[in-house]
N, C-alpha and C positions, 0 to 999 in steps of 0.2 A: 715086841710091841712097846715095852717099857722104854726101850732105847729111842724109839721113834717119838714117844711122848716127851722124853727128856730133851731130845734134839729140838722138838717143836717149842718147848718151854724156853729153851735157851735162845732160839730165834726170836720168840715173842718178847722176851726180856731185853734182848739186844735192840729190837725195834723200838720198844718203849723208851729205852735209854737214849737212843739216837734222836727220837722225837723230842725228848726233854731237853737234850743238849741244843738242838736246833732252835727250840723255843726260847731258851735262855739267851742264845746268841742273837736271835731276832729282837728280843726285848732290849738287850744291850745296844744293838745298832740303832734302834729307835730312840733310846735315851741319848745316845751320842748325837743323833740327828737333831733332836730337840735342843740340845746344848749348843750345837753349831749354828742353828738358825737363830737362837737367842743371841749368841755372840755376834753373829753377822749383823743382825739388826741393830744392836747397840753400837757397834763400830760405825755402821753406815749413817746413823742418825745421831751422832754424838751431841749436836747442838740443841736439839729439841728434846729434853729429858722427858717431858710429860707425854709427848707424842710417841717417843720411843717406848716408854713404859706401856702405853696403851697397845702399840703394835706388838710389843714383845709378849704381852699377856694374851692377845688374840692369836698370835702365831704359836705360842707355846700351847695354848688351848687346842688349836687346830691340830697340831702335831700330836698332842696327847690323845685327842679324839681319834685320829687316824691310827695311832699305835694301839689304842684300845680295840678298835674294830678289827685290825689285823690280828691282835692277840686273841680276840674272841673267835675269829674264823680259824686261826691255827689250832686253837683248843678244840673246836668242832672237828676239824680234820684229824687231829690226833685221836680224839675219841672214836671217830668213825673208823680210822685205821686199826685201832686196837680191837674194835668190835669185829672187823673183818678178819683180823688175825685169829681171834677167838673162834669165829665161825668156821674158818678153814681148819683150825685145829680140831674142832668138834667133828667136822666131816671126816677128817683123816682118822680120828679115833673110832668113829662109827663104821668106817669102811677101810680098814688098813690094807687089805689085799688089793682092792680096787685102786686105792691111792698109790700103792707101790707100783702097780702095773702102769698107771698113768704116768708116774714119774719116770719109770724106766722107758716107756715109749717116747715121752717128750725128750729125754736125754739122748735116746738113740737117734731120733730125727734131727735134733740139734747137732749131734756129732756128725751125722751124714751131711748136713748142710754146710758145716764148717770145714769138713775135709775135702769137699769138692771145690775145685778151682777152675 
């Protein structure tokens, strides 16, 4: 039972790490997008500095707002995923025999489905 708990903790930690890495990648991509939009706008409207500045500020603000919304949603999803992982872990800990039987049955069915051609 301790091994199952350790395995589950390793899976949970791995999932949290992956979510964190994905979140950081997403933040970097949005920052790059904001920089690209800003650069594109300044190159496209080189003659009208005041207009470009205004457009750049609005575009940067819009991209920043969009990045914040996506970041918030991703954070919510990450929290929800962590909660679900914790819930599954608790259920497995509460019912280790049942959990093992379900896992065995699911593996058996999957093996049967994959070996039939």
